[in-house]
N, C-alpha and C positions, 0 to 999 in steps of 0.2 A: 435652446438658449437665445436666439435669435428672437423667436416669438414672443418669449417674455421679456425682452426688450423692446420689441415693437408693441407689446401693450402698455409698459410703462413710459414709451413716448407718447402714445396716444393718451393717457390720463395725464402726462404731464401737460399737453396741449389742451386736455379739457380744463384741467386746474386753471392755465394761465386765461383760457376764455372765461371764465366762470370770475375770477378776479378784477378782467376787464369790463364783463356786465356789470358787476356790481360797485365799479369805479373804485376800486383800492388799489389806487396806484401810487399815491403819495403816503408821506409820514401824517400829512394832516387826515387824509382819508382813509388810513387805515382802519381795520374791523376786526373784531372777533371771529373765530373759526365757528363761532355760534351763529353769530349774524349772517356770516357768509354762506353757512349750512353745509363746511364742508369738514370731511373728517383728516385727522392727520395721519393719514396712510403714508404707504412708500412713496407715492410722488410728491407728496407733500414735503416729508422728510427729505429727499433729493434735493427739491427744489430750496428747501432751508438750507441745507448743506452746501450749496452753489452760490449761496445769497441772491437768488431770483426773487424768493418771497422770504420777505425781511421783515424783522419785527422792531415794529415803530417804538412802541413802549409794551410793558409788560401784556402778552396776550392780544395785541393789536398787531395787525399783518397786512402788509402791502404787495404789491408784485413789483418788483424793478424793472421796469421795462428794458432801459439799456443792458443789465445783465443777461435778459432773456434773449435778446436779440444778438448778442454776443455769443451765446450757447447756440442759438441756432446754425450762427456763421461757423461756428468751431465744428458742428455736426456735420453740415455741409463740407467742409474741408476735408474732415476724416474720411466720407463717404467717397469724396471725388479720388482720394490718396487711394483708399483701398479697392474702388474700382478699376482704376490704373494698373495699379500693382497685379490685380488678377487678369487684367487683360494683357499686360505685358509678359506674365507667366504664360496665359495661353501663345500668346504669338511664338515666344522662345520654344514652347514644346512643340508647336508645330514646326516650326524650321530644324528643330532638331529632328523630328521624324522624318521631314522630306529629305534630309541628308542621307538617311539610313535608307 
């Protein structure tokens, strides 16, 4: 499961980089998936659902940079919380074992 999530995150990053390379970053610079040479794969659909890739007009898409940056910050916060919880559980288990 974690491996699949890592692959999706990598593909999302690649897609974001692709939109940046093609300068599809505003409603005025939005482009079609054909012009961008991208498939509407799972990473594309996820980013659309999160409003990171937006449709400026029918069939023309652009990267919403502020939404992408917010998504990156959210992922980092979640990772920090998970790592902290795992470390706390490890310390608690260590202390419990030391008492016995």
